[in-house]
C-alpha positions as CSV (number, residue, x, y, z in Angstrom):
1,X,125.7,82.2,97.4
2,X,126.2,86.6,97.8
3,X,128.2,88.2,100.3
4,X,125.1,89.2,101.6
5,X,123.8,85.6,102.3
6,X,126.9,84.8,103.9
7,X,126.3,87.6,106.5
8,X,122.7,86.4,106.8
9,X,122.6,84.1,109.9
10,X,119.5,82.7,108.3
11,X,120.9,81.4,105.4
12,X,122.8,78.0,105.5
13,X,123.7,75.3,103.2
14,X,120.0,73.6,103.4
15,X,118.1,77.1,102.5
16,X,120.5,78.0,99.8
17,X,120.2,74.4,98.3
18,X,116.4,74.9,98.4
19,X,117.0,78.3,96.8
20,X,119.0,76.8,93.9
21,X,116.7,74.0,92.9
22,X,113.7,76.4,93.1
23,X,116.0,78.7,90.5
24,X,116.7,75.7,88.6
25,X,113.0,74.2,88.2
26,X,111.9,78.0,87.0
27,X,114.7,78.0,84.7
28,X,113.9,74.9,83.3
29,X,110.1,75.6,83.1
30,X,111.3,78.8,81.1
31,X,113.2,77.1,78.7
32,X,110.6,74.7,78.0
33,X,107.9,77.9,77.7
34,X,110.3,79.7,75.3
35,X,110.6,76.5,73.1
36,X,106.8,76.4,72.9
37,X,106.9,80.0,72.2
38,X,109.3,80.0,69.3
39,X,107.8,80.1,65.7
40,X,108.0,77.1,63.7
41,X,111.1,78.1,62.0
42,X,113.0,79.3,65.1
43,X,112.2,75.9,66.8
44,X,113.5,74.0,64.2
45,X,116.6,76.1,63.6
46,X,117.1,75.4,67.2
47,X,116.5,71.8,67.4
48,X,116.6,70.0,64.4
49,X,118.1,71.7,61.3
50,X,121.9,71.1,63.0
51,X,121.7,67.7,62.7
52,X,120.1,67.2,59.8
53,X,122.9,69.1,58.2
54,X,125.3,67.3,59.9
55,X,123.8,64.3,58.3
56,X,123.4,65.8,55.0
57,X,127.1,66.7,54.9
58,X,127.9,62.8,55.9
59,X,125.8,61.7,53.0
60,X,127.4,64.2,50.4
61,X,130.7,62.9,51.8
62,X,130.0,59.0,51.9
63,X,127.7,59.0,48.9
64,X,125.8,55.6,50.2
65,X,123.9,53.8,47.4
66,X,120.4,54.5,49.7
67,X,121.2,58.1,51.1
68,X,117.8,58.3,52.8
69,X,118.4,54.9,54.9
70,X,121.7,56.5,55.7
71,X,120.5,59.9,56.9
72,X,117.8,58.2,59.1
73,X,120.4,55.8,60.7
74,X,122.6,58.9,61.2
75,X,119.6,60.7,62.8
76,X,118.9,58.1,65.1
77,X,122.3,57.3,66.2
78,X,122.9,61.1,66.7
79,X,119.2,61.7,68.3
80,X,119.7,62.4,71.9
81,X,123.3,64.5,71.3
82,X,122.8,68.2,72.1
83,X,123.5,70.2,69.2
């Protein structure tokens, strides 16, 4: 809420919450559009590469007998984490 909003008698908590939700939805849509507008490399660098690099570092450290399965398991285990 800005100082101007605090002085405006028409601005109440409900109006402010609606305004905030609309702004959040707009920002959320912008984020999705931006990802779709990225080059392939930029998209992968932002979404996939960080986790793959972490997994490959674990593979190099652990040296498992089946590194592909180990990496796949690592990626599945950590897939929902934000990088």
